N, C-alpha and C positions, 0 to 999 in steps of 0.2 A: 648366181644362179641358185636354184632350190637346194641342190645337194650340198653346196657350200654353206648355205644358211643352216641346214640341219646339222652338218658336221661341226660347225662352229658352236652350236648350242648343245652338243653331246654331254658336256660337263655339268649342265644345269637342267635337270629333268623338267622343271616348270616351264622354262624357256623352250625346251625341246618340244613339249606338248603344244605350246602356243604356235611355234613355227610350223609344226607338222599339221595342225588343224587349219592354220591359215592357208598353207599350200594345198591342203585337201579341199578347202573351199574354192581356191583358184582353179582346181582341176575338176570341179563339178560338171563343167561342159564336156568333159571327156568321159567315156564309159570305162572307168577303171574297174577291171574284174580280176579275179585270181589268175586266170590264164595270162592276161596281159601283164600283170605284175611279174609273173614268172619270166615271161619273155624279156621284159625290161631288165629285171634283175640279172638274168643270165647274160644279156648283152653287155651290161656294165662290168660284171665279173669277168667275162671273156676278154673284154677290152683291157681290164687291169692285168689279166694273165698274159696277154700278148705284150703289153707295154713293159711290165715288170719282170716277166719271165720267172726265173727261179726265186727271185726276191719276194714274190708273193707266196708266202708260206701257206700251208693248209689251214692253219689257225686264222690267218688274216683273211683267207678266202671265205672261211665259214663266218667270220665276223662281218664281212661285207654282205654275205647272203642274208644273215640274220638282220642286219641293219636295213637292208632294202626290203625284206619281208615285213619288218615293222612299219616302215614308211608306207608301203603299198597297202598293208592291212589297215593302217590309219586312214588312208584315202578312201578305202572302201567303207570303213566305218562311218566316216563323215558323210559320204554319199547316202548310205542306207538310213542313218539316223536323221539327217537334216534335209534331205531332198523333199520329203513329204511336207515338212514344215514350211520350206521355202515356197512350194507350190501353193500352200494355203495362204501364205502372206501375199503372194502375187495375185491370187484370186480375190482376196479381201481388199487389196489395194485397187484392183480393177473395179470392184463393186463400189468402194468408197470414192473413187475418182469419177464415178458416173458413167462408166463404160456400160455398153449394153450386154445382155446375156450372151449374145453371139460372140462378142469380143472376149468376154470372160471364158467362154467355152473354148475359143480359139487359143487362149493363153494356156488353158488346162491341157488341150491337145498337144500343144508344143512342148509342155512339160512332160506329158506322158510319153512322147517320142524319145525322150532321154532315158526312159526305162527299158528300151529295147536292149537286148544283150545282157540282161541282169542275171546271167546264167547261175546262179547259186547265191545271189545276194539276199534273197528272201530268207534262206536258211541262216545266213550270217546275222540277220537282224536280231535273232534271239541270242546267239552266242557271241555276236559282235567280233571284236578284234581277235579274241582268243581262238575262235573257230577258224577264222581266216588265216591266222598265223600257223595254226596246226596243219591246215590244208596245204598252205604254201610250203611248210617244212617237209611234209610228206612228199609233195611233188618235187621238192629240191632233192630229197634223198633218192627218189626214183631217177631223177635226171643225173644225179651224181653217179649212181650205180650204172646207168646206161653209158655215161661218159667213160667211167673206169673200164667197162667192158669193151668199149670201142678202143680205148688206148692200149688195153692189154694185147690186142691183136696186132698192134702197130709197134714198130721199133724206132719211132721217130726220135725219142729222147736218147735211146741207146746209140743210134747211128750219129746223132748230133754230138754226143760227148766224145766219141772216138775220133771224129774229125778235129774237134777242138784240142785233143790231147796229142795229136800228131802220131797216133798209133802206139804211144808208150803206155797207155792206161793199163789194160788187162795183161798185155804181153810182158810188160816190165815187171810185174809181180810174180811171174811163174818161175 
């Protein structure tokens, strides 16, 4: 799968760039946006949290969030930078292959439909991946703060550790 390919190439930056760009092109049919990247990232990190429990350290969690922000930002970058070029190539190919103006226009309309939901991608074209990564990091921090606020009111971890210790934890130290 894609995440496995990316993880396998983390030690080689050039290979990583090629893998991420290739996967970005494979995801052009999807509308990858910053909010969707955040949803996907949070889902993966939450899955890791559930599966690994306490073994997923805060540093590892931040690493995964940064990693998935990079991948999502790269997908957005590929879409912003190359979708216009691909539309131009498709229109040129339609013209060169002898299609009528109506067929070329239909191809352009189909390509333009892919632009729906570009909520902020126009801004990212100028700043590209850096802006996307910064926006994603900001949203990640806000989500992390909201999650910490939610957890602060709950005693899920505290009650869980008392059950696991058989009641010896805090009482045994007094």
